[in-house]
N, C-alpha and C positions, 0 to 999 in steps of 0.2 A: 701579511699583504697590505699594500697601501690602498686605502679606500678613497672614493670621490670626496666624501665629506672631509676626510683628513687633509686631502690636497687643497680643498677650498680654504680650510682654516689656516693652513700653513701660508697660503698666498696672502690672505688677509693680514696675518701676523707680519709677514715680510713687508706689507704695505703700511705697517704701523697703525692699523685701524684699532680703535678702542672697542673691544668686544662688548664691554658693559653698556655702551651707548648705541649698540647696533641692534637692529631688528632683523632677525632671520625669518624668512618666509619660505616654507617648504610645501611640497605637494600633499603631505599627510602629517598627522600628529605623530605617528610612529617614527617617522624620520627625524623629528625633533628630539625624541628621546636618545637616539643614537648620536645626534649632533652634540647634545649636552655631554654625553659620555666621552666623545672624542675630544671635546673642548678641554677636558681635564688633562688629557695626554699632550695637548699642544701648548697650553699656557704654562703649565708647571708652576703656577703661582695662584694665590688667592685673589679672586676677582668677583665683582657682582655679576650674577648671571645675566646674560643678554635676554632680550625679549625674543622668544622662539615661538612662532605661531604657524598654523597652516594657512593656505591661501583662502580657505573658506572663512576662517576667523578674521583674516585681514579685511576681506571685502565686507563682512558684516559690520566691522568697526567703521569702515568708510561710509557705508550706506546708512548706518543708524537704524537698520531693520533687523529683526530677529527671524531666523528661519523657523518654520513650523512644519509639522509632519504632512505627508502627502494626503493622509486621511482628513486632517483638519482643512487642508486646502480645498478638498472636494466639498466639504460642508459650506465653506465660505463662498465657493463658486456657485453652489446651488442657490444660495440666497440671491445672488445676482441673476442667475438664470430664471428663477421664479419671478423676480421683479420685472424683467424685460420680456417675458414670454406670456402670451395669452394663456389663461388658465385652462382652456379647452385643449391646448396643444402641448401642455407641460407634461414631460415624462416624470414618472415616479423616480424617487431618488435612486433606487436599485438599478433601473434602466439607464438613468442619467450617468451614473458612476462609470458605466462601461465605456461610453464614448468620451466622457469628460476627462478621463485619465489621459487619453491620446491628445486631446486638445490642450490640456495643461502642459504636456511635454512639448507641444509646438510653441505655446506661449514662452516656455522656458528657453527653447532654442532661439526664438526670435529676439528675446531680450538679451540673452548672453552675447549674441552676435550683433547687437545694436542695429537691427534691421528697422527701417522706418515702418511703424506698425500699420498705419492706415494704408500705405502703398501695397503691402503684401496682402492684407485682408481684402482690399478692393480687387486686387489681382485674382485672388482665389474665388471671390464672388463672381467676377467676370467670366472666369473659366466655367463655372457651373451654369451661368446664363447661356454661354455659348454651347455647352453640351446639350442644353434643352431647348435650343432655339426653334427646332422643328415643331415643338409643342406650343408655340406662342399663342395660337388661337384655340388650343384645345387642352389647356393645362388642368389636370385634376387637382383636387384639394391636397392630395399627397405631394404632388410636384410643387405646388405653391408653397406649402409649408416647408418643404425641403429647401427651396430657393430662399425663402424668408430666413431660414436658419443661417445660411451662408452670408446673407446681407447683414445679419446682426452680429457677426463675429467681432467686428471692431468695437461695437457698443458693449458686447460682453467683456472684451478685454479692457476697455477704458474704465468702465464702472468697477470691474473686479480689482484692477490695480490701484484705483483711487481708494477703494475701501481698505485694501491691505495696507497701503502707505499711511492712511489715517490711523490705523491700529498699530503702526510701527512693526508690522510683520510682513513676510513675503516668501515667495518661492525662490529657488536659487537664481534663476534668470533675472527676476526683478531686482534682487539684491545686487547682482553684478551690474545691471544697468544703472541703478542708483549710485553704486560705488564709483563707476566711471564718470557719472555726472558730478560727483562731489570731490574728485581727485584734486582739482585745482584749489579748492578751499582748504583741503587737507594739507596741501603743500605750503600754503600761506601760513597755516597754523603750526607747521613743523618744518621750518626752513633749514634745519641743520641735522635732522635725524637721518642716519644711513640705513638703507634697506638692502638686504642681500637676498636675492632670489636665486635658489640653486636647485638644479635637477629638474627643471620644467621642460616640457616637450610640446605637446599640443595645447595651444592657448586659444581661448575664444577671443573675440574682438574686444570685449570688455577688459579682459586681462591684458591684452596687448596695449590697449589705451592707457591703462593704469601704469604698467611697467615703463612704457615709453615716456610718459609724462615725468615719472620719477627719474629716469635716465637723463632726460633733457635738462633737468634741473639739478643734475649732479647729486641726487639724493639716493641713488641706487647703484648696485652692481649686480650683474647677472652672470651666473656660471652654468653653462650648458654642458651636459655630459654626453658627448657624441664622439664617435671614432672616425678617423680619417677614411677608413674603408667605406663607411656609409655615406659621409657627406660629399666625398669626391665622386661617388657613383650617382649620377643624376637620376637613375632609375631605381635606386634602393629606397624602399619605403621607410626603413628605419630612420632615415634623416629627412623625410618629406617635410615635416614642419620646421625643423631646424634650418634647412636650406632656405625656406621661405622667410624666416625671421632674419637670417643673415643678409639676404638679398633685399628685402623690402623695408627693413627698419633703417631710417636715415641715420640713426645714432651710430650704426656700425660702419658707416662710410668713412668716418673719421676716428673711430675708436676701435680698440682690439676686440676680437670676438673670443671670449673665454668659454670653454676650451675645445679644441679638437685634439683628441688623444690618439695614441697608437697602441692601445692595450689589446685590441681584438686580434691583431696579427701575431701576438706572442703565442708560443707553443701551448696547446691545450689538449687534454684527453677528453674527447667527445664520443659518447656512445649513444646509439639510438636502439631502443628495444621495442619490438612489436610483441604485445602480450594479449592473449585472448581475455576479453571481459574486463570490466572495471575492477572487480575484486582481485583479478590476477595482477593488475597494476599495484594495488594496495599491498598484496602479499610480497611482490617483488621489491617494493620500496623497503619493506622490512628486511628482506634478504640483503639488499645493497648496504643498508645501514649496519647490519651485522658484520658484513665484510669490511667496511670502513673501520669498525672498532677493532676487528681482529688484526687489521694492518696498522693499528695504533695511530690512526688518523683522528685527531680531536674533532668532536662535533660542534665546537664553539663557532667555527666558521662554515657550518653546513646549513643549507636551507632546503626544505622540501616545499616546492611551490606547486600548489594544486590548481591545474587549469580548470578542473571541474570541482567546485568546492563541496559537492555532495560526497566526495571521497573522504571527507574528514574522518568520519567515524570508522570506516573500514581501515584507514591508514593507522589511526590510533590503536585499533585492536591488533594491528600487525607489527607494531613496533617491538624491537627486542626488549626483553625485560631488563637488560643491562644498562639501558639508557636512564641515567639518574636525573638529569635536568632537561626540561623541555619548556618551550614557550610557543603558545598558539596565538596568533594575532587575529584570527577570524573568530567571531562569536559562534556559539552553538545555536542553530536555529530553534527558536522557542516552539515552533510547530513540531519539532522532533522529540520533545521531552515527553515522558509518559502521561502526564496529566492532560496534555493537549488532546490526546485521543479520547479522553473522557468528555471534554466539552464539545469535541467534534461529534461524538455520538449523541450527546444531548441536543445540540442544535439540529442535527439531521432528524432526530426523532420528532421534535416539536415543529420543525419546518414542514414535515410531511403529514402530520396528524395532530389533532388537538382533542379528539374524543376518545378513540380507542387506539392503543399502541400495539404495534407488531411485536410478537413475542421474542423474536431474535434480537430486536433493538433493546427490549427490556432486559433480557438475559445478558446481553453485551454490557449494559450499564452496571447492573448490580454485581456482575462478575469482575468488574474492573479492579485492578490492584489497589486503587485508592478508595474504592467504595465497599468492596466485599467485607473488609474487617469491621466496617461500621454496622453491619447487620448481625454481628454476634451480640446477642442480648441474653444475659444470665446463662451463659454457656450454651445457648441455643443458636444454631446457624440458620437464621431466618432466610438468608439468600438461598440456601439449599432447599428449604421448605417451599419457597416460591417457585423455584425451578422445577422441583419434582411435581408440584401441583399442576404447573403448566403442561409438563410432559404427560402426566397421567391422564389429564382431562382433555388433552388435545386442544388447548386454548391458543388459537392462532392470534387472536386479538384480545386485549384486556383494557378495561377502563381503569381510571385512577381508583375508583371505589372498590373494584375487584382486587387490585393490587394491595390496597390498604387492608382489605379483609384477610388477605394472606399473611400480612405482617403487621398486625394491629399494634404491636408495641414499638414499631419504628415509623409511626405515621408522620413525625416531623421530618424525617429523612425522605420519606416517600413524597411529601409535599414539595420539598426542595427540588427533588429530581423530576417530578411529573406534574405537579399542580400549578395552575394559574400562569403558566408561561404565556398563554395567549390573552391573558387579561389585560396586561399593559407591558410596554417595554421596560418601564421602571421595575415592575414586579419580576420580570425575567432576569434583569441584571442584578436585582437584589437577591434572587435565588442563587445566582452564580457566586456572588460575594459571600452570602451566608454559607453556601456549600463549602467554599474554601476555608472559612472560619471553623465550620463543623469538623472538617478533616484535620485542621491544625489542632483543635482542642482534643480530638481523639488521640492524635499522635503524642501530644503532650501528656495526656492522662496515662497512656500506656507506656510512656517513656520509649516510644518506638520511633520518634522523630530523629532525623539526622540533618546535618547542615544542608545536604543536597536537596532533601525533600522540602525543607523549609524555604530554600531558595526558589524551588519550583513554585511553591504556593505564593511566595512574596511577589514573584514576577507576574503571575497570573492575576493576583490581586491588583497590582498596578495597572494591568491591561484593562480589567473590568472597571476600575476607577476612572480610567481615561474614557472608556465607552460611556460611562454614566455622565461624565463631564460634557462630552460632546452632545449627548442626547439632551441634557438639560440646557445647554447653550444654544442649540440650533433647532431642536424639535423636528428633525427631518426623518428620523427612524420611526416608521409607522407600523411595521409588522416584523415578525420573527425572521422572515426571509431577508429583509433589508438588514436587520441586526446581524444575521449570520454573515452576510456579505461584507459588512463593515468590520466585523470581528476577524474574518479571514484576511482582510486587507491589513489590519493592524498587526495580526499575528505574523504575517509573512515578512514584515519589516523588523520584527523584534528578535533580539538574540540574547542568549545567556553568555555573558563574557567569562572567559577563562582567566584564572589568576595564576601568574607564574613570574619567573625572573626574566624580563624581556631581553636582558643582555647576556644571558648565560645559556649554554647548552644548545641543543638542536632547535632550529627555528622552523615552524610550520606556518605557512601563510598562503594567501591568494595572490594572484598575479599583481593586482593593484597595490597590495601592501608591500611589494618589493621595491617600489619606487625609491630612488636615491641610495638604496642599500646595496652593499657588495658582499659577496661570499666566495670563499675559495672553492667550495664544492656545492654544486647546485643539482638538485633532482627535480625535474619538471614532469608532472603527470598529464595525461589526457592531451598530448600534443597531436590532436586530430583536427581535420577539417570540420568546421561547424562549432568548434570549441576554441581553438587557437589557430587562426582567428575565428570569430563567431559567424562570419559569412553575412549574406544579404538578409537584412531585416528592414521592413519599411513600416514601422508602427507610427504612422504620421498621416495627417490630413494634407500635408503639403506635398504635391507631386515632385518627382525626382528632378524634372527640368527646372521647376521653380526654385528648388534648393540650389541647383547649379548656378542659376541666374543671380541668386542673392548671397552666394558664397556661404551657404549653410552646409554643415557636414553631411556627407552621405556615407554609405557603407564602405566606400573606398577609404575615406578618412578614418573611420572607426577601425578598419583593418590595419591601417598604418599605425594607429595608437598601440595595438597589440604587437605589431612588428617591432616597434621601438622598445617596448617593455621586454619582449623576448630577447632581442639582441643585446640590450643593455645588461641583462642578467649574465650574458655570456662574456661581456667585455673583459672583466678582470678575473673571471673564474678560471681555475686551472683544471678542475674536473667537472664535466657536465654529463648528466645522464638524462636522456629524453625518452619518456615512456609513452606509448600510444596503444590504443585499443585496436586490435585487428579484426574484431567481430562486429558485424552490423547490429547495432542496437536500435531502439525506437527512434531516437533523434539523430544519431550519427551513423554513417555508412561504413564504419570500420576503415576509413581512408586516412592514412597518415597526413599530417599537416604539410602544407606547401613550405613551411619553414624548414622542415627536415630536408625536403628535396632541394631547396635553395642552398642550404648548408653544403649538401653534397656537390651541387653544380658549381659553387663558388671555387672550390678547390683550394681554399686557404688552409683548411684543416682536414686531416684524415678522419672520416667518420666510421667508427666501428659499429656496423649495422647488423643486428641479429634479430631473428624471430625466436622468442622464448616460448617453448612448449612446456607448460607446467607438468611436473611429475604427478600423474594420476595413478596411484597404486591400485592394483586389482585386489580389492578386499572381498574375500569370499566369506559371507556371513555363515557361521556354523549353524547347522540345524539345531533348534532347541530340543534338548533331551532331558526328561525328568526320570530319575531313578525311582523304582518302586520300593520304598522303605516299608517297614512294618506298619507305621501309622497309615500310609497310603493303602496298603493291603487291607487293613482293618476297615478303612472307608469303602474300599471296593466290596468287601463282604456285605456291608450295609446296603450298598447299591444293588448288589446281586440278590439280596434277600427281598428288597422292595420290588425288584424286577427291572431287567433291561428292556427298554422299549425298542421297537424296530428303528425309530428315528435316532435314538442314541447309539445303536449299533452301527447304523450307516454313517453317523457322525464320526465314529471311531475309524471306520473304513476310509472316510474322506480325509481326516487328519486327526491322529491320536491325541495331539496336544490340545485340540479343541475339546475333545471328550474329557480330558483331564481337568481343564479349566471349568467346564460346566458341571461335571458329575462329582469330581473330587473336591475342587476348591469352591464349588457352588457359586461361580461367578456368572451372573445373568447378563444378558445383552442389555445395553443401556437403552432405557426408554427415551424416546424423543418425540417431539410433536410431529404428527403426520399432517402436514399441510395438504398433501395429496394422499388420498387413501392408498395404503400400501397393499402389495399383492397378498400378504398373509391375512390382512384385515378383510379384503374382498373374499378370500377363501373361507374365512371363519363365518362371514355373513351367509354365504351360499350354503355351507355345511349345516349351519344352525337352522336355516329356513327349511331345508329339505328334511332335517330331523323333525321339525315341527309338523311337517306335512305327513311324513310316513310313520312316525312312531305310533299313532293310533291305529295304523293299518297292519301291525305285526300279527301274523297268524292268519291273514285273510288273503284271498285272491283279489287283486285290484282289477278295476274295470274302467272303461272309457269315461263313464259317468262320474266315477269317483275322482278321476284325475281332472276332469273339466271343472268340478267344484273346487278343487285345490287351486286352480288357476285364478279363480276370482279373489283369492286372498294373498296373491303375490305381493302387491304393493304394500299392504298392511304389514305383513310379516318381515319383508325385506327392510322396510323402514324401521320397524321395531328393533331388529337386530343391528342395524347400523347405529341407532341411538345407543344401544347397549354396549357395543364394541368400540365405536368411534367416539363415544362420550360427547363432548361439547363441540366436536369438530363440525364445520359447516358443510353440508352436502347439498345446499340449495343453489349453488352456482359454480361456474368454472369446471375444472377437471373433475372435481368431486361429484358434481351433478351427473357428468358423463359416466363416471364409474358406478354411481348409484343406478343409472339406467342399464349399465352393462350387467350388474348383479341381477336386476329384474329379468333382463333378457336371458341370462344363463339359466335361471330357474325355469323360465317360460319355455325355452328351447328344450330343456331336459324333459319337462312334462310333455311337450309335443312329441319327443322321441318315444316316450312311454306309450302315448296314444297310438302312434304309428305301429308299434310292436303289437299292441293289443288288437288293433284293427286288422293286422295281418294274420290274426288267429293264434298268436302266441299266448300261452298262459303264464302269468307271473304271480307268484305267491311271496309275500314279504315274510321272511323268517326272523330277521333281527335288524335293528337300526341302532347304530352307535353302540355295538355290543362290546362290553368290557370283558377282557380276558386276562387272566393271571394264572399261568401254569408253571409248575415246577418241572425242570428237566434234570435228568439224572446224569451227572458228570462226576463219576467216582474219584477221578484224579485230583479234584479240587479239595474234597474233604469238608465242604460247606455247601448249604443249599443254594441253588440258583433258580431264579424265577424269570420268566419273560412275561411282560405285561403290555397291553396295547388295546386300542379301541378300533373296531372295524366299522367303517362307515355304513356298510349295508351288506346283508346276506339275504339272497332270495333264491327261489326255485323257478327256473326258467325251462318250461316244457319238461319238467321232471328232473332237470340237472341243477344241482346246487351251485350257486355262484357267490364268490366272495369279491365284493366290489370296493375299490378305494376311489374316492372322488379326487380329481386334480383340476383346479381352476386354470392352471397353466397348460401349455401345449405339450402333449406326450405323443410320440409316434409308436407304432407297433414294434419297431426294432428296439425300443428301450426296455421291453419286457420279454426279451428272448435271450436265452443263453445257449452256449455250445459246450463249454467245459466248466464243470462244477468248481474247479480250483480258482477260477477267476472271479467268482461271485463275491468273494470277500476281499478282493484286491482293487478292482477298478470301480470306483464309486460312480463316475460319470456314465458308465455303460449299464451297470447292473444294480444300482441302488433301488430302483423301482421293482425289479424282479425280486430282490432280497426282501423288500417290504411285504409284497403280496404273498410270497412263500412263507414268511414268518407268521402272517395272519392265518394262513391255511394250516400251518403246523400247530399253532396254539389251539385253534378250534378243533382240530383232530385229536390232540392230546386230551382236551377237556371234554371229548365225546359230544360236541355240539353239532358235528357234521359226520356224514359217512362218505367214505371215498368210493368212487372217484368224484372229484369236484373240479370246477373251473375257478380260477382266480385272475383278477385283472383290474384294469383301470378304466374309468370313464373320464375322458379329458374334455372339459367344457370348451376348450379352444379347438378341439378336434372332434366335435360331437358327431359329425357326419360319419365317422368311422365306427360309431357305436361303442360296444363293449370290446376293449382291447384285451385279448386273453393272453395270459402268460403261456409261453411255449418253450419246450425243450427241443433244440435242433440237433440232429445227428452230426452235422458238419456245418462249416461256414459256407455262405453263399445263398443266393436268392432261391435256388431250387432244392434246398435241403429239406428233408422230411421233418415235419414238425409234430410234436406230441403236445396237444393242448389240455388234455385231461391230467389233473394232478392225481397220481396214483400213490400207493404205498411205497413203491420203489422210488419215485421222485422225492417223496418226503424223507425217506431213509437217506438218500444221497444228500439232500439239503441239510438234514439234521447233523450229518457228519461235519459239514463245513461250518454250520452254526456253532457246534461244540468246539471245533478247532479255534474259531474266532474268540469265543468266550474264554477258552484256555489261554489264548495269547493275551487277552486283556488282563486276566488275573495272574499271569505268570510273573513272579517277583523278579525273575532274571531278565525279563524283556521290558526295557524302559519305554515310557511314552515318548516317541520320537516324532518330531515335526516332519511332515511330508513337504517336499519341494512343491512349489506352485505348479499346478498342471499335472501332478502325478496322483 
C-alpha cells in the first residue's frame, strides 16, 4: 500500500529537493523513524540523512529553552508563590500542588495560543470581583484572600516566566511563545534551509505563526493529510482545523494546498463489534489476529490502536503465541510494575503512622515478592516467624522495637523498612535508595536477578534520585505526606520502555502514536463515548465563555482532534475493526462512540455491526473425593483409638472432606489476628468463666447467696480469661470493648437466671463441670477399638432430674434440638447437629455409668436465655402439635447408638471415599 509519508517523499523528489539539506518536522519522533525507513525506498542511492525532528524538538531549538518535568515546574512555581504571598496565607506545598497543576495548564494554553497575558488575567480577576460585588461592604477574610489570589495571577505568571527564562528552562507553552518570538531571527540566520512540515492537523497559534513565517519566506513546505470527503463537508469535524488553515492562511490564497486526497472513499472492509467488558475486547483482539494469520495476512501492515491504554497488558496476554515479531510504542507504566506496590505500601504505612504500625500493613510489606526472600537468614524464615507471632498474640499494632525483637538478625532491613522515615525527608529517601541497593545485592548474591528485575530496580533508583535532587534543590518537601504526593506525581508520568523492532511485525500503539502512519489493517479498541472522543472536561480556571472569546480550545476542539486521528487511520486502511465495550463501567456508560454512528449514517461504507457474546462454558466443578487407602485407614484407626469427639463427627456430617483435612491430614485452621473478638473467642471466655465459678460447687446444692457472691467476681474473671485467650489484643476500646461488656452481660444474665430458678423453689445440685468423657463403644464389624471422647459443659440435678447441659453463646431455637426420624440425624447437619451433640454426651455418660436414665439433655443459649434450658425432644411426627418426648430413656439411646455406629462404620469403611458435599447440603 502507498503511505502518506511515501507520497510526500515522492513529491519532494519530483520537485528536485535536496533531502540531505532538508529539515523534516513531524508531529512525533516515532513518525520520523518511519520517514527515514521510507526514504531509503524512495532515493535508492546513498545520501546524507536529512534532519528529522519532532515539532517539540524544533520549537525547543527556536526558543533556546529546555523543557522540564511537570513536577519540577511545580517546585519552581512554588518558589514564586511563596515570594509573592503573605506567609500567613501561604498554602503548604501539598495543598498548593492540587490547584497549581490546573493553573499551570492555563498558563500553558495562554502561551501556546499567544493570548495577551495581562488582558486575560485582568479579565479573570474582574469576573471574580463581579461575582462578589454584593459582599463589597461585608467581605470576610476568606473572600478577601480569594479575590487577592485572582488579582495576583498576572504577577505570579510574570515572575514565574521570568525566572524560567533566566534559567533557560520552560513549560511547553512558554517554549512555544518564545519560539514564535524568535522565528524571525531564526529565518535571518537560516535563509536557505528548507523545512517540510507533514501530517499536522490541530495547530496552536504559536505553531501557526512559526509555519506561516517560514512559508512566507519560501523556507517551508506543508503537507496536510486530509480527505475530500471531510474537507468538503463543512460540518465534518475531521477537517475542522484543516479547513481553518486553508481558509485563514494568506499563503494558500496564491499557493497550492497539499493535499486533499480521495483515499477514504475507496472500498473498505469495516466491522464494528460490541463486546462486554474491557477484557472481552482484549480477548477478541487476540481472536482477530489469529484469524488474520490463518488467512495468511501478514501482520507487517497491521496496527492495534488502544483507545484506552490500560488495555495494554490484557492485550499482550491475549496475543496468539504464533506472533513472532511485535513492536509496542507506548511505555509500560512504572506504577504497574511489581516493585511499585512495595513503595506504595511503605509510603501509606509511614503516611498514616510513625509510632505503631498496623499489622496488615507490616505483613503486606514483609510478604512482598521483593522483600520476603531478604528475611531468609541461615535457612530460617524470619518473615514467617514475625507473621506467626503477630497472629498468635493478636498484635494489631506493633512498634519498630517490637518488630526488631521478632527478627533480631535482620535489624538492618527492619530499619530500612520501618525506622526513621519521620525523622527527615532525606532519611526517608535514603531508606528507599538503600532498600533498592539491598534488594539488588541480594539478587546478585543469590544469582536470582534477571534483566527485568534489574531494570525495575534501576528505574526506581532513578526516580528516587530525582526526588532527592528536587528536595535538595527546592526544600519544599516538609513531611511524608508531601513526599508521597510528589512521588505519585513523578511515578504517574514515568514509563518502562519496551524494546523491539519498530519497523517489523505487529504494531501496538495509542491513538496519538498513530499520527502520520498508515496501516492496511487497523484494529481500534474502546471506541466508546467518553474515550473516543473523551467528552467534556473542564480542568481549568478559565470559564468556557472566556475561552471562546480568546480563541482558546474547548472540549469541541479537543473532540475534533480525536475525530481527525480516528478518520485518518481509516483513510488508507483496507480492513478496519472497531471494538467497543457494551457494559457500563465506572467511567463509561457502555455507549458506543458517535464515530461508529457517524460511519453508519454517512453511508459511504457498509458497516458490519455485531454484538459479540463471549462463549462462557458451563464448567461443573467435580466434587473432591479422596479414596480411603490403607495408610488412610491406619490413620483412622489411630483417630478412633484416641476418640471421635461429637464436634468431629458433626464436622463429618457437614462435609466429609473437612473431616479428612483436619483428622487425617492434621491441617489446622490458619491463625490470624482477631482485630475484633471472634465468636469462638467470646464463647471460650464465657465457658471458662463459668467453669471457674461452678467447679468448686461440684457435689453441692447451690443457693441464691452463693450465686450472688459469684456475681461480684464477674469483671475480674472475664477480664482474666480475655487476657488469657485474646493475648495482647486490645479490649479497651471500640467493638472489642463492647464484646467484653457482652461477655460480662452473658455471665451476669446466666447467674440471674439461676437466681430466678432458685427463688422459684427449684433445687439445683451441681454434679459435674467440664466433665471429660472417653468411652469405648462396641462395633464388631470394624475389628479395632473405637472410642468417643468429649467434654460436657455442665451436669446438674434439677428437682431430682439429671440434666446434661451444653452452653452456646450463639442463638439456638428449640426447633434445633428436636428430631422426628432417626435416619436424618446423621445426614442433615444444619437441622440436627445440636441434637447429635447432646445425645452423644448423654450416650457417653450413660456408657461410663456417670448418670442413670432417664435424663434430660439440652442447650442453654446465651442469646436466647429467656427460653431457659432448651431440652432435646423426640417428636412422633412433624408439625407444631406433635407429641414430644423430652426424657432421654434407654430406648432413645438405643435408637441413637444405632445411628452413631452406622456413622462411624461409614467413616471407617475403606470402600466409601471422603466425598465433598455440595454447598448447602
